[in-house]
Wavefront OBJ file of the C-alpha trace (Angstrom):
o trace
v 12.843 2.012 -10.406
v 11.155 1.168 -13.675
v 9.584 4.393 -14.963
v 8.091 2.820 -18.095
v 5.458 0.600 -16.507
v 3.507 1.092 -13.309
v 1.249 -1.452 -11.646
v -0.449 1.228 -9.584
v -4.203 1.165 -9.998
v -5.479 4.201 -11.888
v -8.686 4.194 -9.851
v -9.433 3.789 -6.171
v -9.511 0.272 -4.825
v -12.060 -0.724 -2.198
v -10.700 -3.263 0.259
v -13.115 -5.168 2.509
v -12.134 -5.646 6.130
v -13.225 -9.137 7.103
v -13.132 -8.406 10.839
v -16.436 -6.543 10.899
v -17.536 -6.322 7.266
v -16.788 -2.608 7.016
v -14.841 -1.250 4.067
v -11.798 0.949 3.763
v -11.030 3.026 0.689
v -7.401 3.089 -0.462
v -6.756 5.515 -3.327
v -3.718 5.636 -5.601
v -2.326 8.759 -7.216
v -2.462 8.119 -10.973
v 1.286 8.755 -11.370
v 2.361 6.726 -8.312
v 5.359 4.446 -8.720
v 6.409 2.304 -5.761
v 9.074 -0.399 -5.725
v 9.936 -2.581 -2.714
v 13.219 -4.524 -2.582
v 14.859 -6.694 0.017
v 18.587 -6.029 0.422
v 20.044 -8.419 2.960
v 18.497 -7.472 6.289
v 16.921 -4.280 5.000
v 13.805 -3.396 3.041
v 14.047 -0.523 0.579
v 10.902 1.314 -0.491
v 11.705 3.474 -3.501
v 8.949 5.746 -4.753
v 8.374 8.936 -6.674
v 6.585 11.837 -4.922
v 3.150 10.533 -5.975
v 4.046 7.080 -4.670
v 5.179 8.471 -1.319
v 1.925 10.443 -1.001
v -0.021 7.281 -1.873
v 1.756 5.244 0.823
v 1.227 8.051 3.340
v -2.489 8.123 2.497
v -2.717 4.328 2.907
v -1.135 4.600 6.357
v -3.514 7.399 7.343
v -6.506 5.271 6.308
v -5.273 2.434 8.515
v -4.592 4.877 11.389
v -8.150 6.256 11.237
v -10.627 6.128 14.100
v -12.695 2.975 14.190
v -10.400 0.916 11.964
v -10.341 -2.574 13.491
v -7.257 -4.387 14.701
v -5.861 -6.524 11.887
v -7.158 -4.332 9.045
v -4.520 -4.519 6.332
v -3.589 -3.868 2.731
v -1.453 -6.217 0.601
v 0.696 -4.536 -2.045
v 2.398 -6.664 -4.704
v 3.810 -6.344 -8.209
v 0.334 -7.023 -9.581
v -1.408 -4.754 -7.059
v 0.067 -1.294 -6.622
v 3.801 -1.953 -6.795
v 6.219 -2.021 -9.691
v 6.704 -5.441 -11.271
v 9.528 -7.347 -9.580
v 8.818 -5.817 -6.168
v 8.602 -7.999 -3.100
v 5.236 -7.957 -1.333
v 4.455 -5.374 1.320
v 1.675 -5.629 3.905
v 0.487 -2.557 5.817
v -1.452 -3.671 8.919
v -3.241 -1.945 11.802
v -2.445 -3.202 15.313
v -3.643 -1.981 18.694
v -0.838 -3.748 20.541
v 1.626 -1.464 22.297
l 1 2 3 4 5 6 7 8 9 10 11 12 13 14 15 16 17 18 19 20 21 22 23 24 25 26 27 28 29 30 31 32 33 34 35 36 37 38 39 40 41 42 43 44 45 46 47 48 49 50 51 52 53 54 55 56 57 58 59 60 61 62 63 64 65 66 67 68 69 70 71 72 73 74 75 76 77 78 79 80 81 82 83 84 85 86 87 88 89 90 91 92 93 94 95 96
């Protein structure tokens, strides 16, 4: 993981949910570093402690009461992940 440069936002990012116009607030820990790599048939998410807390918080936001089906967050090298990471989408689904 590249410890010299982080693409994690230093402030909270407000993401609009198109489904009903409501908004969800996803916050990043200032020191968060998250890298996502594809290795054959596996995906590796490598993160420091702040990055793991940030991902956990993102998942808790999506798991919250009243969050509509299909609400999601795109993470990329230019949006929350270390440069060179493959994209990661976290999405809420009500399907069993």
